[in-house]
N, C-alpha and C positions, 0 to 999 in steps of 0.2 A: 804265517800270518799274512804274507803278501799275496798268497793265492786264494785267500778266503773271500767268498762273496758277501758283501755287506747285507745286513738284514733288510734294509729298506728296498733293495733290489729284489730280494727273494719274494717279498710280498706283492710286488707289482702285478704279477699274473693274477693273483687272487683279487686285487683291486679292480683290474680290468674285467674279470669275470663277474664281480659284484655289480659293476656299472651296467654291463650288458643285461643282467637279470632285472635290474631296476628299470631300465628302458623298456624291456619287454612287458613288465608289469604295468608301467604307465600307459603304454600303447593299448594293452588289454583293457585297462580301466576306461580309457577314452572311448574305445569301441563300445563298451557296455553303456557308458553315459549317452553316447550318440544313439544307441539302440533305444534307450528309454525316452530321450527327448526328441528323437527324429522319427517318431512313428509316422507312417505313410510318407516318408521322405521329407518331413518338415523339419527344418533346422532354424532355430530362432536365436537372435542376438538382441541386446538392449537397443542397439541402433535401429533395428527394424521397428520397434515400438515407437521410438522417437520420430522416425521418418513418417510413419502413418499419422501420428498426432499432428505433426507440422503440416502435412498436406491437408488434413481436415481443418486445421485452423485457417489456412489461407484459401482453401477451396481452389487451389491452383498448384499444379506441379511445378510450374516455372518459378512462382514466388517462393514456394517451399524450398526449392533447390537453392535459391539465392540466400535464404536465411541459413540453410544448412552448410553453405559454402561447398556445394558439390554441383556437378554438371546436371543439367536437365535430362539429357539422354540416360545418364547413369541412374537417376531417380526413377525415370519411367521404366527402365529395364528391371530395376529392383521390384517395383510394384507389379509388373507383369509376371515376374517369376513367383512372387509371393501369392498372387491370385491363382496361378497355375497349381501351386502346391496345395492350396486349399480347395481347388476346383470350384471357385466362386469369385464374383467381382465385389470389391470393397467400395468402389466409387462408380457413380453413374456419369459417364463421360459424354452422354448425348446432349447435356445441357451445360450452359456456362453461367455462373461458376459451377464446377463439378460438385456433386453432393454425395453424401454417404449412402450406401445401400443399407438394408437391414443387417446384413452380415458385417458390413463395415462399421456400423454403429456398435454392434456387439464386440467386434474385435477392438475398437477404440476404447470401449469401456474397460476391458481387461488390460489393455495396454497401459492405460493411465494408472490403474491399480498397481501394475508391476513397476512402473516408473516411480510412483510414490513410495513403494517399498524400497526401491533402490536408493532413493533420496534419504529415506529414514535410516537405512543401514549405514550409509556414509556419515550421516549426522551422529548416529550412535557411536560409531567407531571414533569419530573426532572427539566426542565427549569423553570416551575412555582414555584417549591420549591427553590427559589433563595438562592444561597450560600450553598446548600446541598453538602455533600461529594459525590464524584464519581471518576471514573477512565477513562482516555483516553488511548487507546492503539495505539501507533504510531510506524509504521515500517519504517526503514531507513537504507540504506547501510552505512557502517562506513566511506566511502569516503566523504559523505556529513555530516553525523551526528557528526563526530569529530569536524568539524569547525562551524557548524550552531547551534547545540543544546546548547552549553555553553552560547550562546547569547540569544537564544529564550526562554529556560526554565526559567531563572530568571525573565524575563519580564512576562511570562505567570503566573508563580506562584504568582507574586505580585498581579495580577488581580484576580486569582482563587486559593487562598491558600489552600482550602479544596479539590481540585481536584488533585488526583495523576496521574502522567504520567507514563505509563508502556511502555518501549521501547523494540522493537523486531528488531534484526539486521539480515537481510537476503540480498541476492542479488535481483536485480530488478525483475527477473522472479518469484522468490519465493514470493516476496512482492505482486506482481500482483495477484497471486493465493489467497493469504490471504485476499486481498481486495475483490475479487470476491466472496469468501466464507463468507464474513462478519465477519472474525475472527479478523480483526484489524479495527479501526475506520478510520485511515488515513495511506496511504503509500506515502513516499517521495522518488521518484526515477526518473530515466530517461530511456526511451525506444524509439525505432524508431517508433512504432505504439502502439495503444491502442484499445482494444476490445470495442464493443458497450455497454456492460453492466457496463462500468466504466466511471465515470465522473472525470474530473481533472481541476485544476487551475494552471496557470503558476506561477512559483516562480522566476527562473532566468535562464539565458543562460551562458554556459561556452564554450570556444573554445577547440576543440580537435586538438592538435598540433602534428607535426611530429618531433621526436627526432632523431638526427643523432649522431653517435659515435664521440667523440672528435678527431679532426685531420683527419677525413675521407675526402678524396678528394672532395666528393660531398658537404660536409658542408663548405669547404673552397671556392669552386667555386660558390656556391649558395649564400653565405653571402655577403652583400655589403662591400666594402672596408672601408666605413665610415658610421656610423649610423646617420640617420637624427635626428634632435632634437625632432620631434614629433612622432618618431617611438614608436609603442606599446611596453609596457613593462609588465612583470609579476614578481612581487616581485623584481622590479628593473632590471630584465633581459630583454633585447630586443629580439624580434624575427621578422623575415622578411617574406614576402609573396612569396610563390612558385607559379609560373605560371604553367599552364597545361602542356606545353611542357617540363618544367623542371622536373615535377613529373614523366613523362614517362621514365626519365633516371634511375629511381629506379627499372625498370623491371629486375628481376633476382637477385636483391640485397638481402642479408640476413636480415630477419625480426624476431623479437620476438613479437608474437601476443598473445592476450588473447583468451581464449576458446570461441567457438561460442555460448555457453549457456549464456554468459554474455552480457549485453547490449553493452558494449564497443567493445566486440569481433564481434558482429553483425554489428555495425556501421563502424568499421574500414575495414571490408571485403567489405562492400558496397562502401566505398571510393576507395579502390583498384580496384574493378571491374569497377567503373565509369570512372576511369582514365586509364583503360586497363593495369594495372600493375600486373604482376604475380610475387609474391615474392618467394624467397627461404626461406621457413619457417624452421628455425633452432631450434626453441623451442616454445612451447605453455605454457603459465603460468599455474600453478596449479589451479584447480577449488576451489576457496576459497572465502569467503565473504570479507575478508579484505586483502589489500596489493597487489592486482593483478596489478594495474597501477604502484605502486611504484616499484614492482619487475621488471616489464618490463623496467622501466626507469633506474633502477640501473644496469641492464644487459647491456643496451645501453651505460651507462657510462663506463662500463668495456670493451667496444669495440666489444660486441658479435653480434651486428646488429642494424638496425633501429627499432623503435617502435613508436606507437601512444600513446600519454599521454593526459589526461585531465588536465585542469588548477588546479582543486582542488587536483588532485593526485600529483602535483608538490609542494604543500604547505609544507614548512619546510624540503625539501629534497635538500641538497646542496653538491657539490663536488668541489674539487680544480680545476679539469678539467671537467666542466659540459658538457653534450651533447648540441649541437646547436639545437635551437628550431625554427620551421618554421610553419607559418600559411598556411593552405591548400587552395590555390586559393584566388582570390581577396576578395570574400565574406566570406571566412573562412568556417569552418565546425563546426556548433554550436551543442552543446549537451544541450537539454532543460530539466530542472528539473521541475517536477510538484508535486502537492499535489493531490493524487488520492483517491477517495472513491467510494463505490458501488453505482451504478446508482439507483436513487429513494430512497436512504436511508435518514433518518432524520438527519439534521445537527444541533446539539445543538449550542447554543450561544457560549459556551466555545470552541468548535471545530472550529467554524468560526473565533474566535479571534486568535486561535493558527495558522490558515492559514494566517491571516493578518500579524501576527508577522513573520512568515516564509518569506513572500514576501518582507517585508520591510528590515528585517535583511539580507536576501539573496542578495538583490540589493546593500545595503550599504557595505556588506562584500566583494563582488566581486569588487565594485568600489574602496574600500580602497586598495585591493591587487594590482589592476591594477596600482595604483599610488605609489606603494611601501610604503604604510603607515602601520606601525606596532603598536600593542598595542592600536588600535583605540577603543574608547568606543562606542559600538553599543547598549547599554541599552537604548538609547534615542528612540529606536524603539517603546517604549510603547506609545499607543495612548490615 
């Protein structure tokens, strides 16, 4: 018995032989895959597509290298090698900033498709691993986030406790760029128009109202002597409808407007142009993410001039002598809030649920404030 060789030692040569055979099979498979994917000596990786897309975005190899955290010489060498493999140039380097050639445009088109497919694959795999930890990056202006997110996030976390929500606060234009670049999963904002590479879903509408300084002759003459019982109210405050002829009386009146870079600034200037009103602009609110609407409204309360305010911007802003509020025209001037995401991007189940929560909470939130209801429990939005 002492001289007998143990069984596990006897099978070691067989195991080593099996490992050698497997290694040879793997090498053979790799060579065959290389032959398929490397026709004409071209070998591609996902990084290659990302590198080209980043160079095209910045129109600069140096700035692209900075974003990619690689050296500029390395990125230049990569591009030269890639163009040699395809026997064509992807960028016109004779001008600054550099621009895509026709071949470069075609390459970038397919590269973006491949990158989108890779993102979709990763998202699909994450959905399959149910309950796994993850992160959703949501962009929202403070004007909406302050009032919506305290109701949405608890409901979402109840359904997806292992998914963290990362919040990014920017203005609407900045959030749109982040959506287009794929740097945030979802942007919640309002804009007059949306580009073709962005998809969006409706959340809720809010009115953009005209605010008149307290005691201003226009506010006194335009307001009804007695408020009808069914008059619209916002946090218990009524506002009346301004007809087109009445709006024209504001021509030459002092206004506090928001900057044209902000969505509210764009929208209010469109309203003034539509009704042929040329305001006397006495102040433009600072370019800031938070407080632009409230700043304009507070200045109106101090008698500095008329302003346009959104209903969300009026939330929790009260004065002893508040500005008079007016609806613009019979149909009003609606500001539509949407949940926007990059066109063609994969929407995981968790993100779809977050959007459903936004829609329901947004509708109930606006309805509650129209009716002057405070402290309403909106956590019933859970489906």
